[in-house]
N, C-alpha and C positions, 0 to 999 in steps of 0.2 A: 806709903804714901807720901808726895813731895807735899812739903808745907807753902804756906805762902802766908807774906806778912800781914796785919790786919785781918783777921778772919776774921767771917762775920755767924757766928755762928745763934742756930735755935737754944731758946734757952728750951727747949723739949723737943730730943731729933724726935723721939719716936713717934712724935703723933705726925712729922712727915718722912716721908720715905722716896726721894726721889734716886732715879737711877738713867744719869746717862751714859752714854755709851757711843762711841766715836770709832769711826776704822780707819786708818793711816794706808795710805798706799804708800810703797816705797818704791820707784823704779828700777831700784835692781833688787829680782826677786821675788816681789811683789811681793812683799813679807804684810801680813793686816796684823796694824795692833791693837790691840781693845784695854779700853783704858774705862774700870764699872767705881762710882765713888762709893763708899760707906755712907747712907745715911748718916749715923752718927755722929763722922765726920765731917758733914758735909756743909759748904758754906758756899755764897753765890760770889767768893772772888774767883774762889779757887773756880768754879762751873764757867764761869766767864774764862777764864785764863786757857780752859778745853776747849770749851766752845769755840773759838776765834782759834784754835788750832785746827779742830774739824773743818771750818769750812775754809781754810788755807787748802786742805787738800780734797776734801771731798762734794761739801758740802751740802751733809744728810746728817742730821740728829733727830731722834726719838729722845722725848722725854714719858716719865709715869708722874705721875704726881697721885699718892694714894695719902689718906689718915683724912684725921676730922679736922677741919681747921677753922679758923677764924679769920679775920681780918687783915692782921696782921700777917699768916699768913701768903693771903690771897694775893695782898698788895705786892709782898717779897717775891711770890714768883712770876709777880705782873711787869716789878719789873729789870727779872732777869730776861721774860719773853720779849721786849723792849729791843734791847739788843741782842737779840737772834733773830732773825730775817732771813733764817735760811730750813726753818724747823718745817719737816716735811713728815712728822708723824705727832699728835700729839694725845697722848690720855691724862685724861681729869678724875679722877675717882673720891668722891669725899659725902660719904655716909652719913646719915644724921649730923648734918651741919647746925648743928640749931645756935651756933655763936656769929654766923656771918649774917652782913648786911646789904642795901642795895650797891651801899658805897661799894663794897667789895667788889663785888661784882661788877660792877660796873668799872673800876679800877682793870678787872681782868679781862671783862671782853674791851675794851679799848685795846689791851698787850698784843690780842685775839685777830683784831683790826690788820695789823701788821705781817701777820703770817700770811704773806699770798700766793708764798712757796706750799703755802700746806697740804698733803692730801689726802691724808686721815686726820681725821680727831672728833676726842671719846668724851664724853663729858656728863659723869654723876650726881645728882642732887639729890639724892637721894632719902627717906628713911621719915616714920612716920613724926618723929623732932625736928625736921629739917625747915629751915625759918627762911626757905626758896618759893619766893611771892612771885606775883603778874613782869612786877618790875624788873625782877631779874629775869623774866620770861625777855622783858622790851629791848635790854643790852644783849641779850646773846644773839635776838634776833636782828641788830645789825651789825654785829659785829660779822655775821655769816654772810651780810650782804657784800662783804671782798672776799671773803673765798673763795674765789672762781675757779680757781683749777682745784680743788677738794672732790675727789671722787667716792669716799666713804665719809658717811654719818654716823653715831651716834649716840642718839641722848637718853639716857633714865632720868625718871623723875617721880618716878613711883611713892606712893605715898603721902607726896606732898601733898596737904592740906590746903593751901594758899592757890594752889593753880587752877584758875575757870578760866571761861570761853574769852576772855580778854586778853592769855595770859599765851591759848593757847592759838590767835588771831594772829599776835606779836612774833613767837618766834615760826610760826606758818611763812608767816610775811620773810621770814631772812631766808626760810629752806628752801623758799621759791626762786629763788636768783641761782640756788646751786645750778646753775644747768649740767652741768660735769659729771654728776655723783651717779654714780653707781651700785651704789649699795648704802639702804638706808635701813637703820634699825631704833626703832621708838619703841619705850617700854613707860604708860603711865599706869600699871598696877595700880588697884584702888586709888586712885586719887578719885576722892570723894565733891569735889568742887568744879568736877566736868564734868560740862552736859553736852548733846549733842548738836545744841550749838558751837560748843569748843569742837567738835570733830567735821563739821564738817568745814570748819573753819581750819584744821589743817590738811583736809583732803582736800582743800584747792593748793597745797603744795605741789602735789604730784603731779597736776595736771599738764605741768610739760616738759616732766621728768622724760625724754624719748633715750636717755641714757640708761635708764632704772633697770638693770637686771635682778636687785635682788631686793625686797623690801618683808623686814617682819616689825611686826605690830602687835603689841601688848596691852591690852585696854582691856584685863580682867578686874573682876570684882569694883570696874566703876559703876554703880548701881544707878547713876541718872542717866545711863544709854541703853538704849533702847533700841527699837524697828529701824528708825529714823536715822538712829547715828551709826548704825550698821550699815546703810543705803546712800548714807552721805558716802561714806569714807568709801563706800566699796566702788559711787561711781566713779571716784578719783582714780578708779585703776584704768578707765578705760583708755586714756593714754598714755602709758608706758609700752609702747610695745616690742622693747626688749625683755620685758619682764619673763626670769627665769626661772626666779625662787620667789614665794608667799608665802608665808605665814603670819595667818589671824587670830588672833586668840580674842575673845568675846565673852569668856568662861563667866555665869554670873553675874550673868548683862540681862535685863529685859528684852531676851529675842523670842520672837514668835515667827510660827509658821510663815508670814511677808518680811517681812527681817532675812531668812532663809531665799523668798525667792526674788527679794533684790541682790544677793547674793549670785545667786543663780544669771541671771541674765549677765553677770558680769561673767562668771566663770567662761562664756560660753565664748566669751570675746578674747580669752587669754589663751590661742592659742598656742602659744611658744612655751608655752608653763615647760618645766621639766619637773620641779619638785613643789608639792602645794602642803602644807598644814594648816588646819583650821579644828578651831575650839570652842566649841560653843557650850560645856559642860553646864549642867545645873541650870539649860536654859528649860524649865516646866514648860512651856506653853507649845515647845515643835511637838506635831503631832506626827503620823505616819505622810499625812501629807503634802510634810514640807520635806520631812527623808524622801519620800519619791522625786519632785522638784529636784532636791537636791542630787540624789542618783542618779537623772536628766541631767542631767546640766554635766555632771561629772563625765560623760559621753565622748563629750567633744573635744575633752582637753586628749590627745592622740599620743602628746608629744610627753604628757609624763609619764617623770620614773619613778618618783620615789612620792606616795600620796600617804600619809596618816592625817585621818579624822578621828575626833572627839567627842561623842558625846555622853558622856558620863552623868547619871543624876536626870537623866528627860523619862521621865515617867510617865508619861503619856505616849509613847513609841510604841509597840508592839511586834515591828517589822524592821529590817534593817531598810529596806526600800530602798538596798544598792542591787542593783540585776544592770546585766548585760556590759557590764565591765571585762567583755572577752575585745572590749572595739580597743579596749588603750592598750595596743598591741607595743607597747614602748617599757611599760610596768617593768620596775624589779624588785620594790618592794611596796610593799603593802603592809600598814596600820591600820585596827579597830579597836576603836574602846565603847561600850559600853555598861559599863560597869554599874551597878544598880538602877538597873533601868530594867525596871523587875515585871516586864510585863511582855519582853523578849520570850517566845515560843521554841517548841521545839522545829516548827515546821517552816519557820522563820529564818532559823541556822541554817534546816541542813537547804534553801532555795537559797543561799547566801553561798554556802561553802559549793554548789553545785554551781555557782557563779563564775566564783576563783580556781575550776577545775580546768575552765578553760581557757585563764588565760597561761601561756606556755615558757611565757619569757618571765614568769614571778621567780625569784634567787630569795626572798624573805616576807614571811607569812604573822606579823602579829597582831594574833585577836584576845582580845580580854574581854568577858560579857558575866561577869562575876557579880551574881545578884548582893 
C-alpha cells in the first residue's frame, strides 16, 4: 500500500473497520481499478487522497464504519465526511456504543447534512449498553432534512433504553422530509421506553411517502406497545400507494383482537402488495375472532406473491381462521407458524389444508404447528 507523510493512525485500529472502495474508469480499455484500505493501516490522510481520486473519475464512494466507538472516533469520521460531499452510500454500525455522547452524535449529524448526494444510508446504535438518547435522535432527525435525494433508509436502535416518545418524534420529523425514499427499515426491538405515542409520532413520517415500495418495521418486545400503537402505525400505511413489500413485527407486544381488526382495515387498502410478513407471536389475547377477521382481510391481497404469518404462542387460538385463500391467485410462497398454540385441533388443520390445496400457483409451503 502506498504510504503518505504524517499519517494519523488510531491507537486501537481494531475498534474501527472502515472500507473505502473506489473504481477508476480509464478511457482505453475501460479497465477498473479497485483499492481496499486495510483497517490496520488506516489513516484519514490516506483516505482523503484516495477519495480525491475517486471523485475525479467517477464520483461514487461508499463507506462502511463498524465497531464499538467513542466520541473521538465519531469526530474523526465526521471530519472525513465533511470533506467528501459526493458520498452515495453510508453505513454506520456501532453496537453497544456506551462511550458516545450527544456531542459526538451532533458532530456526526452535522457531517451527514453535507451528504446531499446520498442515496442509501444505514445507521445502527443498538445494544443494551448503548448510551444513545433522545438528543441524539434529534440531531439525526435534523440531519435527515438535508438528504432530499435519499432512496433507502435503515435505522436500528434496538435495545436502546433511553429513547422514548420525544426521540421518536424527532427522528420522525426528519424522515417525513425524505420524499424520494423507496425503502425503509426501522428496528426498535426491546426499546422499553417507547410508548404508543412514540409509535404514533413515527407513523406520521410515512403519510407522504408516495414512492415508498418497501417497509420493514420491527417493534418486537416493546412491552409498552399495545393495540393503540399498532393501530396508529398501521393507519399511516394508507398513504404509500406504491407499497409492494411490507413486514411488521409486533411479537410479544400487548396485541389483541382489537389491534388485529385495525390491521385488517389497512390491509384491505394495500392491494398492490406483493410480499407481506406479519409477526404477532406471544400475543395471548388474540382469539379465533381476531384470526377470522385477519383471514378475511387477506382475501383483498390479490397481488401478493409471498405471505408469511407468525402466531407462535397465541394460546387462545383454536382454529387457523384463514380460509378462502384460493382468491390469492398470485400466491407463490406461503408460511404459517402456530407453534405453542396448544388449542389447534386436527379439524382446524384439515380445513386449512383444504384451503391451501385450492391454490394452484403455490410453489412453496411452510407450516409449523408444534406443541
